[in-house]
N, C-alpha and C positions, 0 to 999 in steps of 0.2 A: 463713385465720385464723378460728377458730370462737369469736368473742366474742359475748356477748349484746347488748352495746352497741356500736354502730358510729359512726364519725364521720359528721356530716351534710353533705350537699350544701348549698350556700349561693348564693343569687342576690340580690345587693344591690339594693334597690329603686331607688337613685339611678342604677343602670346598666341594669337589666332590669325592665321592668314585668310581663312575662308570659313568662318563659323557658320554653321547651319542650324544650331539649336540654341535656345534661350535657357540658361541655367541659373539657379540660385540655391544656396545651401541654407539649411534650417537646423538649429540645435535648441533643444528644450532647456528651460530653466525651471527647476523643481523645488518643492518643499523637501525636507528630509525624508518624509514618508513616501516620496515619489509622485506626489500630485503635481501635475503640470501647472505652472503659473504663467508662463509666457514662452516666447521663442526669440532667439537672436537670429537675424538674417545676415547672410554672408555672401560676398561676391564669389562667383565661380566662372571660369572660362573653359570652353570646350577643350578637352584633352589635358586638363590640369586638375590637380586636387587642391590642397590648401595652398594659398598664395601669401607671401609676406607683404600684404598690402600696406601695413603700417610703415614700411620702408619706401613706399612710393612717394612721388611728389604730391603736394596737396591737390593739384589740378587732377591728377590721375585718381587719387582717392575720392575726389568729388564725383568723377565720372562713374566710379565703381558704385558709389552710393546711389547715384541717379539710376543706374542699371538695376540695382536691387529694388528700388521703389517701382520701377516700370515692370520688372519681371514678377513682382509679388502682387501689387495692388491694381495693375491694369490688365491682368490676364485672369482667365478662369481656369480651374476652379480656385476658390479661396483656400489658401494654405495656412492661414494663421487664426482665423476666427474660431471661437470668440475671444481668444487670448491675446494679450498685447504683444506687439512685435517690436523688438529692440533693434534699431537701425543705427549704424555708426555714422556720425557727422563730424566733419572738421569745422574749425572756426570759420574758414573761408566759405564753406557751403552755407553756413548759417547767415553770414553777412551779405552774400551775393545772390542767393537764390530764394525763391518763395516757398519755404517749407510748408506754409499753410495751404498753398495751392497743390503741392505734390502729395501731401499726407493728410490723413484724417486724425485729428488729435485724439479721438476716441480709440484709435487703433495703434498709434505709433508712439513708442517711447524714444525720445531723442537721446541717443547714447553718444556722449561727447568723447572723442578719442583723446588719449593721454597727451598727444603732441600739441593740443590746442593751446595757444597763447591767450589767456583770459584777459584781454585788453578791456578797457572800459566799454568799448563798443560791443564786444562779445558778451560781456556780462549783461549789458542792457538788452541785447537781443535775446539771450536765454530767458531773462526775466519776462520779456514780452511774450515769448512762446509759452511760458508757464501760465501767464495770465490768460492766454487763449485756450488753455486746457491741456496742453502737452505735458506729459510727465518727462522728467529729466533724469538721466543716468550718467554717472561718471565712470568711464572705463579705465581699468588698470590703475586704480588709485594707489599712489605711493606718497601722497602728501606734499606734492609740489606746491609752490606758491600759487600757480594758476589754478590748480585743483582746489586749494583752500578758498580762493575767491569765489569759486562756483559752488562750493559745498553747501552754503545755506539754501541754494535753489534745488538741490538734488533730492529726488524721490528714491533713487537707488544709487548705491555706491558698490562698484564691482572691484574685487581684489583678487588678483592672480595668486594662487597658492604659492608659487615660486617666489613672488615678491614678499609674501608673508614670512616665508622661511628666512629670507635674507634680512628683512627689516624688523622682524619681531612682532609680538602680539600687540604692542602699543599702537600699531597701525590700525587695528580694529577700533580702538577707542577713539582715535582721531577721525575715522570715517563715520562713526556714529554720532559725532558731536551735535549734529543738527537734526537727528531723528530719522535719517534715511534708512530704508531697508538695505541690509548688506547681502551681497551676492558673492559667494565664493566661486571663483573660476578655476579651471584645471583640476576639478575634483575627479581624479582618475581611479580611485579605489576606496574600499571601505575604511581603511586607516585614515586617509585624508578627510573623508567625510566625517568620521568621528571626531577628529581633531578640530575641524571647522565648527562642528556643532557645539563642542565644549567652549569655543571662543565666542559663541553667540550669533553666528551667521543665521540669516533668515531663509536664504534661498541658495541653490547650488546648481552649478553648470559644469558638465564634463563627462568623460567616458564612463564614470561610475553609473551614470543614468542613461546616456545615449551619446553616440558620436554625432558630429555634424553630417547630415544626410543631404546629398546633392539631389535636387529635384529638377526634372526636365519640364520646362514650361511651354514646349512646343517649338515649331519652326520659326526662324527669324522672319521678320516682315519689314515693311517700309519704315518702321520705327527704329530699326537697328542702325547704329552709326559706327564707323571705324574711324577714329580720330584721336 
């Protein structure tokens, strides 16, 4: 991608006082038979494992997304090709930043986080991205009003196994209403995999196949920001 402006790396001061490495995590998304279909990319900070990023402010979540894009697509070697890369986006990122500049539609699936308020502006923006070739995923689908508004645009709908246990199998039918591929998340063992397969899921993500693996993308440089 030969753009003059690139997304920035980000090291939040409340987590990392003096970061020296650029990190990003990757977890595969698989068919039931174990064939890799894609990868979800996740923010990581030096000295930390999994982070409750969904509890952060929208501004901090957006910085984390920008870091993931910078760490994945603006550094060598390529860690996702030729498979699609699922990247989390908030509604605020979609409305205020140039996704088309930062991402290649052939490579990136725009995964819309569950906290997104699907205002008319957000729905229009998602529709515009789809017209430009981006695939759309809905993360942690539980059938909220906002998710229902975005559902006709979704190529993938992801359902956390824990939500399925709480809300029941009707959630699967609601998610499939517009023909999206269904991705079961938190598939941690064979029993969960078998149950999800019986419910008709197309793809699977979780420890049953592989954990999220943190990758070191090299030393920080002038593109890193602490803010």
